[in-house]
All heavy atoms as TSV, in Angstrom:
chain	resi	resn	atom	element	x	y	z
A	1	ARG	N	N	2.105	13.943	6.778
A	1	ARG	CA	C	1.183	13.086	6.055
A	1	ARG	C	C	1.029	11.797	6.833
A	1	ARG	O	O	1.995	11.243	7.347
A	1	ARG	CB	C	1.771	12.871	4.659
A	1	ARG	CG	C	1.028	11.953	3.791
A	1	ARG	CD	C	1.308	12.183	2.344
A	1	ARG	NE	N	2.539	11.584	1.862
A	1	ARG	CZ	C	2.845	11.497	0.588
A	1	ARG	NH1	N	2.036	11.994	-0.326
A	1	ARG	NH2	N	3.954	10.953	0.211
A	2	LEU	N	N	-0.196	11.332	6.914
A	2	LEU	CA	C	-0.525	10.107	7.634
A	2	LEU	C	C	-1.086	9.113	6.623
A	2	LEU	O	O	-2.009	9.431	5.872
A	2	LEU	CB	C	-1.555	10.408	8.722
A	2	LEU	CG	C	-2.058	9.249	9.558
A	2	LEU	CD1	C	-0.917	8.652	10.386
A	2	LEU	CD2	C	-3.184	9.721	10.469
A	3	PHE	N	N	-0.526	7.906	6.615
A	3	PHE	CA	C	-0.955	6.861	5.694
A	3	PHE	C	C	-1.654	5.771	6.491
A	3	PHE	O	O	-1.058	5.170	7.384
A	3	PHE	CB	C	0.270	6.291	4.964
A	3	PHE	CG	C	-0.057	5.235	3.963
A	3	PHE	CD1	C	-0.484	5.578	2.692
A	3	PHE	CD2	C	0.054	3.897	4.285
A	3	PHE	CE1	C	-0.794	4.609	1.759
A	3	PHE	CE2	C	-0.243	2.917	3.363
A	3	PHE	CZ	C	-0.669	3.277	2.097
A	4	LEU	N	N	-2.918	5.544	6.207
A	4	LEU	CA	C	-3.706	4.527	6.906
A	4	LEU	C	C	-4.103	3.435	5.921
A	4	LEU	O	O	-4.360	3.714	4.750
A	4	LEU	CB	C	-4.962	5.152	7.508
A	4	LEU	CG	C	-4.727	6.309	8.473
A	4	LEU	CD1	C	-6.048	6.999	8.795
A	4	LEU	CD2	C	-4.067	5.821	9.732
A	5	TYR	N	N	-4.168	2.203	6.418
A	5	TYR	CA	C	-4.514	1.079	5.542
A	5	TYR	C	C	-5.129	-0.038	6.373
A	5	TYR	O	O	-4.909	-0.143	7.569
A	5	TYR	CB	C	-3.265	0.558	4.819
A	5	TYR	CG	C	-2.182	0.077	5.762
A	5	TYR	CD1	C	-2.102	-1.254	6.122
A	5	TYR	CD2	C	-1.258	0.964	6.303
A	5	TYR	CE1	C	-1.120	-1.707	7.009
A	5	TYR	CE2	C	-0.278	0.524	7.178
A	5	TYR	CZ	C	-0.218	-0.803	7.515
A	5	TYR	OH	O	0.748	-1.249	8.386
A	6	THR	N	N	-5.897	-0.878	5.708
A	6	THR	CA	C	-6.458	-2.045	6.380
A	6	THR	C	C	-5.526	-3.233	6.194
A	6	THR	O	O	-4.617	-3.209	5.365
A	6	THR	CB	C	-7.854	-2.397	5.816
A	6	THR	OG1	O	-7.734	-2.649	4.412
A	6	THR	CG2	C	-8.839	-1.264	6.066
A	7	ASP	N	N	-5.771	-4.278	6.957
A	7	ASP	CA	C	-4.898	-5.448	6.914
A	7	ASP	C	C	-4.932	-6.185	5.581
A	7	ASP	O	O	-4.081	-7.016	5.302
A	7	ASP	CB	C	-5.215	-6.412	8.055
A	7	ASP	CG	C	-6.627	-6.977	8.001
A	7	ASP	OD1	O	-7.450	-6.490	7.199
A	7	ASP	OD2	O	-6.916	-7.899	8.781
A	8	GLY	N	N	-5.884	-5.860	4.714
A	8	GLY	CA	C	-5.911	-6.465	3.388
A	8	GLY	C	C	-4.692	-6.097	2.563
A	8	GLY	O	O	-4.322	-6.820	1.631
A	9	ILE	N	N	-4.037	-4.993	2.899
A	9	ILE	CA	C	-2.806	-4.592	2.198
A	9	ILE	C	C	-1.655	-5.482	2.637
A	9	ILE	O	O	-1.017	-6.149	1.819
A	9	ILE	CB	C	-2.477	-3.106	2.481
A	9	ILE	CG1	C	-3.590	-2.196	1.944
A	9	ILE	CG2	C	-1.119	-2.722	1.906
A	9	ILE	CD1	C	-3.742	-2.181	0.445
A	10	THR	N	N	-1.370	-5.501	3.909
A	10	THR	CA	C	-0.202	-6.247	4.393
A	10	THR	C	C	-0.411	-7.753	4.402
A	10	THR	O	O	0.554	-8.518	4.363
A	10	THR	CB	C	0.190	-5.777	5.807
A	10	THR	OG1	O	-0.958	-5.866	6.662
A	10	THR	CG2	C	0.710	-4.345	5.770
A	11	GLU	N	N	-1.665	-8.184	4.421
A	11	GLU	CA	C	-1.947	-9.618	4.429
A	11	GLU	C	C	-2.346	-10.148	3.056
A	11	GLU	O	O	-2.989	-11.183	2.940
A	11	GLU	CB	C	-3.027	-9.929	5.468
A	11	GLU	CG	C	-2.545	-9.656	6.883
A	11	GLU	CD	C	-3.611	-9.861	7.948
A	11	GLU	OE1	O	-4.761	-10.232	7.601
A	11	GLU	OE2	O	-3.291	-9.633	9.120
A	12	ALA	N	N	-1.927	-9.442	2.002
A	12	ALA	CA	C	-2.128	-9.928	0.632
A	12	ALA	C	C	-1.063	-10.999	0.356
A	12	ALA	O	O	0.085	-10.878	0.814
A	12	ALA	CB	C	-1.989	-8.773	-0.351
A	13	PHE	N	N	-1.441	-12.023	-0.383
A	13	PHE	CA	C	-0.532	-13.148	-0.641
A	13	PHE	C	C	-0.293	-13.336	-2.128
A	13	PHE	O	O	-1.179	-13.091	-2.938
A	13	PHE	CB	C	-1.116	-14.445	-0.051
A	13	PHE	CG	C	-1.129	-14.451	1.441
A	13	PHE	CD1	C	-2.206	-13.947	2.147
A	13	PHE	CD2	C	-0.042	-14.949	2.145
A	13	PHE	CE1	C	-2.215	-13.942	3.534
A	13	PHE	CE2	C	-0.043	-14.950	3.537
A	13	PHE	CZ	C	-1.126	-14.444	4.228
A	14	ASP	N	N	0.908	-13.802	-2.456
A	14	ASP	CA	C	1.231	-14.143	-3.836
A	14	ASP	C	C	0.827	-15.599	-4.092
A	14	ASP	O	O	0.365	-16.291	-3.170
A	14	ASP	CB	C	2.706	-13.870	-4.142
A	14	ASP	CG	C	3.679	-14.799	-3.446
A	14	ASP	OD1	O	3.261	-15.777	-2.805
A	14	ASP	OD2	O	4.894	-14.554	-3.555
A	15	PRO	N	N	0.992	-16.099	-5.324
A	15	PRO	CA	C	0.584	-17.481	-5.620
A	15	PRO	C	C	1.307	-18.543	-4.792
A	15	PRO	O	O	0.811	-19.656	-4.628
A	15	PRO	CB	C	0.901	-17.634	-7.111
A	15	PRO	CG	C	0.828	-16.245	-7.647
A	15	PRO	CD	C	1.364	-15.381	-6.535
A	16	ARG	N	N	2.482	-18.220	-4.255
A	16	ARG	CA	C	3.231	-19.170	-3.417
A	16	ARG	C	C	2.906	-19.015	-1.938
A	16	ARG	O	O	3.589	-19.565	-1.085
A	16	ARG	CB	C	4.726	-19.007	-3.643
A	16	ARG	CG	C	5.148	-19.389	-5.036
A	16	ARG	CD	C	6.629	-19.290	-5.169
A	16	ARG	NE	N	7.041	-19.705	-6.491
A	16	ARG	CZ	C	8.246	-19.555	-6.961
A	16	ARG	NH1	N	9.178	-18.983	-6.217
A	16	ARG	NH2	N	8.545	-19.960	-8.172
A	17	ASP	N	N	1.899	-18.227	-1.641
A	17	ASP	CA	C	1.428	-17.986	-0.277
A	17	ASP	C	C	2.405	-17.166	0.574
A	17	ASP	O	O	2.424	-17.275	1.793
A	17	ASP	CB	C	1.062	-19.293	0.428
A	17	ASP	CG	C	-0.164	-19.140	1.305
A	17	ASP	OD1	O	-1.011	-18.280	0.998
A	17	ASP	OD2	O	-0.276	-19.873	2.306
A	18	ASN	N	N	3.219	-16.321	-0.079
A	18	ASN	CA	C	4.069	-15.363	0.628
A	18	ASN	C	C	3.244	-14.114	0.903
A	18	ASN	O	O	2.489	-13.655	0.043
A	18	ASN	CB	C	5.290	-14.976	-0.215
A	18	ASN	CG	C	6.191	-16.148	-0.470
A	18	ASN	OD1	O	6.596	-16.833	0.455
A	18	ASN	ND2	N	6.495	-16.405	-1.729
A	19	GLU	N	N	3.390	-13.558	2.082
A	19	GLU	CA	C	2.632	-12.382	2.495
A	19	GLU	C	C	3.337	-11.100	2.058
A	19	GLU	O	O	4.560	-10.989	2.149
A	19	GLU	CB	C	2.476	-12.402	4.015
A	19	GLU	CG	C	1.568	-11.333	4.545
A	19	GLU	CD	C	1.397	-11.435	6.048
A	19	GLU	OE1	O	2.405	-11.323	6.775
A	19	GLU	OE2	O	0.262	-11.645	6.483
A	20	TYR	N	N	2.565	-10.111	1.616
A	20	TYR	CA	C	3.126	-8.806	1.255
A	20	TYR	C	C	3.841	-8.207	2.463
A	20	TYR	O	O	4.999	-7.823	2.364
A	20	TYR	CB	C	2.007	-7.879	0.749
A	20	TYR	CG	C	2.503	-6.578	0.195
A	20	TYR	CD1	C	2.971	-6.485	-1.101
A	20	TYR	CD2	C	2.493	-5.426	0.971
A	20	TYR	CE1	C	3.427	-5.281	-1.621
A	20	TYR	CE2	C	2.931	-4.220	0.472
A	20	TYR	CZ	C	3.402	-4.153	-0.826
A	20	TYR	OH	O	3.857	-2.945	-1.320
A	21	GLY	N	N	3.194	-8.113	3.576
A	21	GLY	CA	C	3.818	-7.758	4.837
A	21	GLY	C	C	4.089	-6.287	5.087
A	21	GLY	O	O	4.119	-5.467	4.177
A	22	GLU	N	N	4.297	-5.983	6.344
A	22	GLU	CA	C	4.562	-4.608	6.774
A	22	GLU	C	C	5.934	-4.113	6.332
A	22	GLU	O	O	6.084	-2.934	5.997
A	22	GLU	CB	C	4.426	-4.494	8.289
A	22	GLU	CG	C	2.998	-4.644	8.767
A	22	GLU	CD	C	2.853	-4.517	10.261
A	22	GLU	OE1	O	3.798	-4.070	10.937
A	22	GLU	OE2	O	1.773	-4.870	10.773
A	23	ASP	N	N	6.936	-4.973	6.344
A	23	ASP	CA	C	8.279	-4.542	5.933
A	23	ASP	C	C	8.292	-4.108	4.474
A	23	ASP	O	O	8.893	-3.095	4.121
A	23	ASP	CB	C	9.308	-5.650	6.155
A	23	ASP	CG	C	9.585	-5.904	7.626
A	23	ASP	OD1	O	9.300	-5.010	8.453
A	23	ASP	OD2	O	10.079	-6.999	7.950
A	24	ARG	N	N	7.623	-4.877	3.619
A	24	ARG	CA	C	7.563	-4.535	2.199
A	24	ARG	C	C	6.799	-3.222	2.010
A	24	ARG	O	O	7.210	-2.366	1.225
A	24	ARG	CB	C	6.895	-5.655	1.411
A	24	ARG	CG	C	6.903	-5.460	-0.094
A	24	ARG	CD	C	6.150	-6.572	-0.816
A	24	ARG	NE	N	6.609	-7.884	-0.426
A	24	ARG	CZ	C	7.597	-8.560	-1.016
A	24	ARG	NH1	N	8.241	-8.022	-2.028
A	24	ARG	NH2	N	7.923	-9.765	-0.599
A	25	LEU	N	N	5.694	-3.050	2.733
A	25	LEU	CA	C	4.938	-1.808	2.637
A	25	LEU	C	C	5.774	-0.627	3.115
A	25	LEU	O	O	5.819	0.420	2.469
A	25	LEU	CB	C	3.643	-1.898	3.446
A	25	LEU	CG	C	2.796	-0.626	3.483
A	25	LEU	CD1	C	2.376	-0.193	2.078
A	25	LEU	CD2	C	1.579	-0.823	4.377
A	26	ARG	N	N	6.441	-0.789	4.243
A	26	ARG	CA	C	7.281	0.284	4.787
A	26	ARG	C	C	8.362	0.689	3.786
A	26	ARG	O	O	8.608	1.881	3.555
A	26	ARG	CB	C	7.909	-0.179	6.100
A	26	ARG	CG	C	8.474	0.927	6.941
A	26	ARG	CD	C	8.948	0.432	8.307
A	26	ARG	NE	N	7.857	-0.149	9.082
A	26	ARG	CZ	C	7.799	-1.434	9.456
A	26	ARG	NH1	N	8.745	-2.267	9.145
A	26	ARG	NH2	N	6.773	-1.867	10.165
A	27	ALA	N	N	9.008	-0.288	3.164
A	27	ALA	CA	C	10.056	-0.005	2.179
A	27	ALA	C	C	9.465	0.697	0.955
A	27	ALA	O	O	10.059	1.645	0.431
A	27	ALA	CB	C	10.750	-1.302	1.771
A	28	PHE	N	N	8.296	0.252	0.522
A	28	PHE	CA	C	7.656	0.884	-0.632
A	28	PHE	C	C	7.311	2.334	-0.323
A	28	PHE	O	O	7.533	3.225	-1.146
A	28	PHE	CB	C	6.408	0.112	-1.062
A	28	PHE	CG	C	5.794	0.661	-2.310
A	28	PHE	CD1	C	6.273	0.276	-3.545
A	28	PHE	CD2	C	4.770	1.585	-2.244
A	28	PHE	CE1	C	5.732	0.809	-4.715
A	28	PHE	CE2	C	4.227	2.122	-3.395
A	28	PHE	CZ	C	4.709	1.731	-4.631
A	29	LEU	N	N	6.769	2.589	0.861
A	29	LEU	CA	C	6.425	3.956	1.247
A	29	LEU	C	C	7.657	4.844	1.312
A	29	LEU	O	O	7.615	6.006	0.907
A	29	LEU	CB	C	5.681	3.957	2.585
A	29	LEU	CG	C	4.279	3.348	2.560
A	29	LEU	CD1	C	3.730	3.258	3.980
A	29	LEU	CD2	C	3.349	4.138	1.651
A	30	ALA	N	N	8.762	4.320	1.792
A	30	ALA	CA	C	10.005	5.100	1.862
A	30	ALA	C	C	10.490	5.477	0.461
A	30	ALA	O	O	10.930	6.603	0.233
A	30	ALA	CB	C	11.077	4.313	2.609
A	31	ARG	N	N	10.383	4.539	-0.467
A	31	ARG	CA	C	10.812	4.807	-1.854
A	31	ARG	C	C	9.858	5.743	-2.575
A	31	ARG	O	O	10.236	6.369	-3.561
A	31	ARG	CB	C	10.899	3.503	-2.655
A	31	ARG	CG	C	12.001	2.587	-2.257
A	31	ARG	CD	C	12.182	1.441	-3.259
A	31	ARG	NE	N	10.946	0.758	-3.608
A	31	ARG	CZ	C	10.436	-0.298	-2.966
A	31	ARG	NH1	N	11.065	-0.782	-1.909
A	31	ARG	NH2	N	9.325	-0.872	-3.375
A	32	SER	N	N	8.636	5.845	-2.101
A	32	SER	CA	C	7.598	6.600	-2.801
A	32	SER	C	C	7.233	7.902	-2.104
A	32	SER	O	O	6.184	8.485	-2.396
A	32	SER	CB	C	6.348	5.717	-2.925
A	32	SER	OG	O	6.659	4.498	-3.545
A	33	ALA	N	N	8.068	8.366	-1.209
A	33	ALA	CA	C	7.752	9.537	-0.391
A	33	ALA	C	C	7.468	10.794	-1.220
A	33	ALA	O	O	6.718	11.656	-0.789
A	33	ALA	CB	C	8.886	9.807	0.590
A	34	GLY	N	N	8.023	10.900	-2.412
A	34	GLY	CA	C	7.836	12.086	-3.233
A	34	GLY	C	C	6.543	12.117	-4.027
A	34	GLY	O	O	6.232	13.127	-4.664
A	35	LEU	N	N	5.768	11.051	-3.995
A	35	LEU	CA	C	4.516	11.014	-4.747
A	35	LEU	C	C	3.440	11.864	-4.086
A	35	LEU	O	O	3.438	12.037	-2.869
A	35	LEU	CB	C	4.000	9.572	-4.851
A	35	LEU	CG	C	4.836	8.590	-5.658
A	35	LEU	CD1	C	4.212	7.197	-5.595
A	35	LEU	CD2	C	4.972	9.051	-7.095
A	36	GLY	N	N	2.529	12.354	-4.892
A	36	GLY	CA	C	1.365	13.052	-4.361
A	36	GLY	C	C	0.449	12.069	-3.658
A	36	GLY	O	O	0.634	10.846	-3.753
A	37	HIS	N	N	-0.548	12.571	-2.984
A	37	HIS	CA	C	-1.428	11.722	-2.180
A	37	HIS	C	C	-2.155	10.678	-3.027
A	37	HIS	O	O	-2.125	9.488	-2.714
A	37	HIS	CB	C	-2.442	12.564	-1.415
A	37	HIS	CG	C	-1.825	13.703	-0.672
A	37	HIS	ND1	N	-0.665	13.577	0.060
A	37	HIS	CD2	C	-2.192	14.996	-0.569
A	37	HIS	CE1	C	-0.359	14.740	0.596
A	37	HIS	NE2	N	-1.257	15.616	0.227
A	38	ARG	N	N	-2.809	11.114	-4.074
A	38	ARG	CA	C	-3.540	10.171	-4.935
A	38	ARG	C	C	-2.596	9.204	-5.636
A	38	ARG	O	O	-2.899	8.023	-5.773
A	38	ARG	CB	C	-4.383	10.921	-5.953
A	38	ARG	CG	C	-5.564	11.606	-5.331
A	38	ARG	CD	C	-6.442	12.259	-6.354
A	38	ARG	NE	N	-7.565	12.893	-5.689
A	38	ARG	CZ	C	-8.173	13.961	-6.136
A	38	ARG	NH1	N	-7.790	14.514	-7.263
A	38	ARG	NH2	N	-9.179	14.478	-5.468
A	39	GLU	N	N	-1.472	9.732	-6.084
A	39	GLU	CA	C	-0.491	8.875	-6.756
A	39	GLU	C	C	0.046	7.812	-5.802
A	39	GLU	O	O	0.284	6.676	-6.211
A	39	GLU	CB	C	0.662	9.715	-7.323
A	39	GLU	CG	C	0.264	10.628	-8.454
A	39	GLU	CD	C	-0.325	11.957	-7.992
A	39	GLU	OE1	O	-0.293	12.267	-6.788
A	39	GLU	OE2	O	-0.838	12.684	-8.860
A	40	LEU	N	N	0.241	8.171	-4.547
A	40	LEU	CA	C	0.730	7.216	-3.565
A	40	LEU	C	C	-0.274	6.087	-3.353
A	40	LEU	O	O	0.094	4.913	-3.343
A	40	LEU	CB	C	1.021	7.917	-2.232
A	40	LEU	CG	C	1.521	7.014	-1.112
A	40	LEU	CD1	C	2.831	6.333	-1.500
A	40	LEU	CD2	C	1.682	7.801	0.172
A	41	ILE	N	N	-1.531	6.432	-3.218
A	41	ILE	CA	C	-2.559	5.404	-3.042
A	41	ILE	C	C	-2.582	4.459	-4.235
A	41	ILE	O	O	-2.597	3.237	-4.080
A	41	ILE	CB	C	-3.941	6.053	-2.804
A	41	ILE	CG1	C	-3.988	6.652	-1.403
A	41	ILE	CG2	C	-5.065	5.041	-3.006
A	41	ILE	CD1	C	-5.222	7.459	-1.113
A	42	GLU	N	N	-2.575	5.016	-5.436
A	42	GLU	CA	C	-2.596	4.173	-6.636
A	42	GLU	C	C	-1.333	3.333	-6.755
A	42	GLU	O	O	-1.382	2.174	-7.178
A	42	GLU	CB	C	-2.806	5.020	-7.883
A	42	GLU	CG	C	-4.230	5.522	-8.018
A	42	GLU	CD	C	-5.252	4.392	-7.997
A	42	GLU	OE1	O	-5.050	3.368	-8.688
A	42	GLU	OE2	O	-6.255	4.522	-7.278
A	43	ALA	N	N	-0.192	3.899	-6.379
A	43	ALA	CA	C	1.071	3.162	-6.464
A	43	ALA	C	C	1.100	1.993	-5.483
A	43	ALA	O	O	1.554	0.895	-5.831
A	43	ALA	CB	C	2.250	4.103	-6.210
A	44	VAL	N	N	0.620	2.201	-4.266
A	44	VAL	CA	C	0.575	1.105	-3.289
A	44	VAL	C	C	-0.369	0.021	-3.783
A	44	VAL	O	O	-0.032	-1.166	-3.775
A	44	VAL	CB	C	0.146	1.611	-1.891
A	44	VAL	CG1	C	-0.154	0.446	-0.960
A	44	VAL	CG2	C	1.211	2.514	-1.297
A	45	ARG	N	N	-1.526	0.428	-4.234
A	45	ARG	CA	C	-2.505	-0.538	-4.753
A	45	ARG	C	C	-1.903	-1.352	-5.896
A	45	ARG	O	O	-2.007	-2.581	-5.920
A	45	ARG	CB	C	-3.756	0.200	-5.219
A	45	ARG	CG	C	-4.852	-0.687	-5.706
A	45	ARG	CD	C	-6.045	0.170	-6.195
A	45	ARG	NE	N	-6.916	-0.610	-7.017
A	45	ARG	CZ	C	-6.715	-0.903	-8.299
A	45	ARG	NH1	N	-5.650	-0.473	-8.917
A	45	ARG	NH2	N	-7.577	-1.642	-8.969
A	46	ALA	N	N	-1.255	-0.682	-6.827
A	46	ALA	CA	C	-0.645	-1.366	-7.969
A	46	ALA	C	C	0.471	-2.306	-7.524
A	46	ALA	O	O	0.607	-3.413	-8.059
A	46	ALA	CB	C	-0.112	-0.338	-8.967
A	47	ASP	N	N	1.261	-1.884	-6.542
A	47	ASP	CA	C	2.359	-2.725	-6.061
A	47	ASP	C	C	1.834	-3.984	-5.390
A	47	ASP	O	O	2.354	-5.078	-5.605
A	47	ASP	CB	C	3.257	-1.936	-5.102
A	47	ASP	CG	C	4.550	-2.663	-4.811
A	47	ASP	OD1	O	5.294	-2.960	-5.773
A	47	ASP	OD2	O	4.812	-2.960	-3.630
A	48	VAL	N	N	0.788	-3.839	-4.585
A	48	VAL	CA	C	0.202	-5.005	-3.906
A	48	VAL	C	C	-0.382	-5.967	-4.937
A	48	VAL	O	O	-0.158	-7.174	-4.871
A	48	VAL	CB	C	-0.867	-4.584	-2.875
A	48	VAL	CG1	C	-1.605	-5.789	-2.328
A	48	VAL	CG2	C	-0.228	-3.793	-1.737
A	49	LEU	N	N	-1.114	-5.440	-5.907
A	49	LEU	CA	C	-1.709	-6.308	-6.918
A	49	LEU	C	C	-0.650	-6.974	-7.786
A	49	LEU	O	O	-0.791	-8.139	-8.164
A	49	LEU	CB	C	-2.706	-5.521	-7.770
A	49	LEU	CG	C	-3.973	-5.079	-7.034
A	49	LEU	CD1	C	-4.851	-4.229	-7.946
A	49	LEU	CD2	C	-4.739	-6.271	-6.492
A	50	ALA	N	N	0.437	-6.260	-8.091
A	50	ALA	CA	C	1.534	-6.870	-8.848
A	50	ALA	C	C	2.175	-7.985	-8.033
A	50	ALA	O	O	2.539	-9.037	-8.568
A	50	ALA	CB	C	2.571	-5.811	-9.214
A	51	PHE	N	N	2.326	-7.768	-6.737
A	51	PHE	CA	C	2.870	-8.795	-5.849
A	51	PHE	C	C	1.968	-10.027	-5.848
A	51	PHE	O	O	2.449	-11.158	-5.890
A	51	PHE	CB	C	3.002	-8.232	-4.429
A	51	PHE	CG	C	3.401	-9.249	-3.409
A	51	PHE	CD1	C	4.724	-9.611	-3.248
A	51	PHE	CD2	C	2.443	-9.857	-2.607
A	51	PHE	CE1	C	5.093	-10.565	-2.307
A	51	PHE	CE2	C	2.797	-10.804	-1.667
A	51	PHE	CZ	C	4.128	-11.167	-1.518
A	52	CYS	N	N	0.662	-9.816	-5.807
A	52	CYS	CA	C	-0.294	-10.932	-5.786
A	52	CYS	C	C	-0.254	-11.738	-7.081
A	52	CYS	O	O	-0.530	-12.934	-7.067
A	52	CYS	CB	C	-1.710	-10.410	-5.565
A	52	CYS	SG	S	-2.014	-9.778	-3.910
A	53	GLY	N	N	0.089	-11.083	-8.178
A	53	GLY	CA	C	0.145	-11.778	-9.451
A	53	GLY	C	C	-1.195	-12.398	-9.800
A	53	GLY	O	O	-2.218	-11.720	-9.819
A	54	THR	N	N	-1.202	-13.699	-10.020
A	54	THR	CA	C	-2.430	-14.395	-10.409
A	54	THR	C	C	-3.319	-14.742	-9.210
A	54	THR	O	O	-4.434	-15.208	-9.400
A	54	THR	CB	C	-2.096	-15.683	-11.172
A	54	THR	OG1	O	-1.289	-16.524	-10.338
A	54	THR	CG2	C	-1.361	-15.372	-12.465
A	55	ALA	N	N	-2.826	-14.530	-8.008
A	55	ALA	CA	C	-3.627	-14.815	-6.804
A	55	ALA	C	C	-4.597	-13.659	-6.568
A	55	ALA	O	O	-4.212	-12.502	-6.594
A	55	ALA	CB	C	-2.722	-14.996	-5.590
A	56	SER	N	N	-5.835	-13.983	-6.348
A	56	SER	CA	C	-6.833	-12.951	-6.049
A	56	SER	C	C	-6.680	-12.491	-4.609
A	56	SER	O	O	-6.458	-13.314	-3.715
A	56	SER	CB	C	-8.238	-13.513	-6.237
A	56	SER	OG	O	-8.458	-13.850	-7.577
A	57	PRO	N	N	-6.811	-11.176	-4.370
A	57	PRO	CA	C	-6.769	-10.706	-2.986
A	57	PRO	C	C	-7.844	-11.393	-2.154
A	57	PRO	O	O	-8.958	-11.612	-2.613
A	57	PRO	CB	C	-7.043	-9.212	-3.116
A	57	PRO	CG	C	-6.631	-8.870	-4.511
A	57	PRO	CD	C	-6.962	-10.090	-5.324
A	58	ARG	N	N	-7.503	-11.739	-0.917
A	58	ARG	CA	C	-8.421	-12.458	-0.029
A	58	ARG	C	C	-9.256	-11.523	0.834
A	58	ARG	O	O	-10.197	-11.947	1.488
A	58	ARG	CB	C	-7.633	-13.388	0.891
A	58	ARG	CG	C	-6.840	-14.423	0.145
A	58	ARG	CD	C	-6.010	-15.232	1.106
A	58	ARG	NE	N	-5.105	-16.121	0.381
A	58	ARG	CZ	C	-4.183	-16.860	0.959
A	58	ARG	NH1	N	-4.041	-16.832	2.272
A	58	ARG	NH2	N	-3.408	-17.626	0.235
A	59	ASP	N	N	-8.868	-10.254	0.881
A	59	ASP	CA	C	-9.517	-9.305	1.779
A	59	ASP	C	C	-9.626	-7.960	1.073
A	59	ASP	O	O	-8.977	-7.732	0.043
A	59	ASP	CB	C	-8.673	-9.177	3.061
A	59	ASP	CG	C	-9.438	-8.620	4.248
A	59	ASP	OD1	O	-10.609	-8.237	4.094
A	59	ASP	OD2	O	-8.847	-8.572	5.345
A	60	ASP	N	N	-10.437	-7.081	1.651
A	60	ASP	CA	C	-10.537	-5.737	1.087
A	60	ASP	C	C	-9.225	-4.993	1.287
A	60	ASP	O	O	-8.436	-5.311	2.183
A	60	ASP	CB	C	-11.687	-4.967	1.737
A	60	ASP	CG	C	-11.401	-4.661	3.200
A	60	ASP	OD1	O	-11.314	-5.606	4.003
A	60	ASP	OD2	O	-11.256	-3.465	3.516
A	61	MET	N	N	-8.968	-4.010	0.434
A	61	MET	CA	C	-7.778	-3.175	0.557
A	61	MET	C	C	-8.243	-1.723	0.602
A	61	MET	O	O	-8.665	-1.176	-0.411
A	61	MET	CB	C	-6.838	-3.397	-0.628
A	61	MET	CG	C	-6.251	-4.778	-0.666
A	61	MET	SD	S	-4.965	-4.976	-1.912
A	61	MET	CE	C	-5.922	-4.899	-3.406
A	62	THR	N	N	-8.188	-1.146	1.782
A	62	THR	CA	C	-8.608	0.235	1.963
A	62	THR	C	C	-7.390	1.076	2.322
A	62	THR	O	O	-6.600	0.695	3.177
A	62	THR	CB	C	-9.674	0.337	3.072
A	62	THR	OG1	O	-10.764	-0.513	2.726
A	62	THR	CG2	C	-10.162	1.756	3.239
A	63	LEU	N	N	-7.249	2.209	1.637
A	63	LEU	CA	C	-6.123	3.114	1.847
A	63	LEU	C	C	-6.647	4.529	2.049
A	63	LEU	O	O	-7.617	4.930	1.407
A	63	LEU	CB	C	-5.200	3.114	0.622
A	63	LEU	CG	C	-4.614	1.776	0.236
A	63	LEU	CD1	C	-4.107	1.803	-1.195
A	63	LEU	CD2	C	-3.497	1.421	1.177
A	64	LEU	N	N	-5.984	5.272	2.921
A	64	LEU	CA	C	-6.357	6.658	3.173
A	64	LEU	C	C	-5.099	7.448	3.482
A	64	LEU	O	O	-4.268	7.005	4.280
A	64	LEU	CB	C	-7.327	6.736	4.359
A	64	LEU	CG	C	-7.752	8.118	4.829
A	64	LEU	CD1	C	-8.604	8.811	3.770
A	64	LEU	CD2	C	-8.507	8.021	6.141
A	65	VAL	N	N	-4.954	8.589	2.839
A	65	VAL	CA	C	-3.846	9.495	3.131
A	65	VAL	C	C	-4.436	10.790	3.670
A	65	VAL	O	O	-5.309	11.388	3.049
A	65	VAL	CB	C	-2.998	9.789	1.870
A	65	VAL	CG1	C	-1.950	10.835	2.158
A	65	VAL	CG2	C	-2.345	8.512	1.356
A	66	LEU	N	N	-3.961	11.188	4.838
A	66	LEU	CA	C	-4.369	12.470	5.442
A	66	LEU	C	C	-3.153	13.370	5.461
A	66	LEU	O	O	-2.058	12.949	5.845
A	66	LEU	CB	C	-4.861	12.262	6.861
A	66	LEU	CG	C	-6.108	11.407	7.040
A	66	LEU	CD1	C	-6.366	11.169	8.517
A	66	LEU	CD2	C	-7.293	12.068	6.397
A	67	ALA	N	N	-3.351	14.594	5.049
A	67	ALA	CA	C	-2.245	15.545	5.033
A	67	ALA	C	C	-2.766	16.918	5.428
A	67	ALA	O	O	-3.946	17.211	5.305
A	67	ALA	CB	C	-1.608	15.597	3.652
A	68	ARG	N	N	-1.854	17.714	5.905
A	68	ARG	CA	C	-2.233	19.077	6.254
A	68	ARG	C	C	-1.218	19.999	5.617
A	68	ARG	O	O	-0.031	19.698	5.539
A	68	ARG	CB	C	-2.325	19.183	7.752
A	68	ARG	CG	C	-1.583	20.210	8.424
A	68	ARG	CD	C	-1.712	20.077	9.927
A	68	ARG	NE	N	-0.410	20.226	10.487
A	68	ARG	CZ	C	0.045	21.371	10.979
A	68	ARG	NH1	N	-0.718	22.425	10.997
A	68	ARG	NH2	N	1.255	21.450	11.448
A	69	ASP	N	N	-1.698	21.136	5.151
A	69	ASP	CA	C	-0.824	22.142	4.577
A	69	ASP	C	C	-0.001	22.773	5.690
A	69	ASP	O	O	-0.428	22.815	6.834
A	69	ASP	CB	C	-1.632	23.231	3.857
A	69	ASP	CG	C	-2.322	22.701	2.615
A	69	ASP	OD1	O	-1.812	21.730	2.027
A	69	ASP	OD2	O	-3.375	23.241	2.243
A	70	ALA	N	N	1.153	23.266	5.310
A	70	ALA	CA	C	2.009	23.925	6.298
A	70	ALA	C	C	1.261	25.126	6.908
A	70	ALA	O	O	0.454	25.771	6.251
A	70	ALA	CB	C	3.281	24.417	5.615
A	71	ALA	N	N	1.531	25.368	8.171
A	71	ALA	CA	C	0.885	26.494	8.876
A	71	ALA	C	C	1.251	27.805	8.194
A	71	ALA	O	O	2.363	28.007	7.740
A	71	ALA	CB	C	1.307	26.519	10.331
A	72	ARG	N	N	0.288	28.673	8.144
A	72	ARG	CA	C	0.539	29.973	7.479
A	72	ARG	C	C	0.822	31.037	8.471
A	72	ARG	O	O	0.466	31.132	9.525
A	72	ARG	CB	C	-0.673	30.360	6.658
A	72	ARG	CG	C	-0.878	29.361	5.551
A	72	ARG	CD	C	-2.111	29.696	4.765
A	72	ARG	NE	N	-2.352	28.521	3.935
A	72	ARG	CZ	C	-3.084	28.541	2.874
A	72	ARG	NH1	N	-3.651	29.646	2.497
A	72	ARG	NH2	N	-3.274	27.478	2.169
């Protein structure tokens, strides 16, 4: 499975101007490895928005999951 995202995910900021960042995303993805593709996208989106709290996202947030079925 390949997870693609735009910088609006990692460069999202909370009200104190802390960045969501790649480390936080990487840790979230590791904890969420068992989720389905759609669930993973929604979970990342929800986590970023929860991190932002009352701060509005400054950039677009685009997510894409590509997966292939096991070879037959």
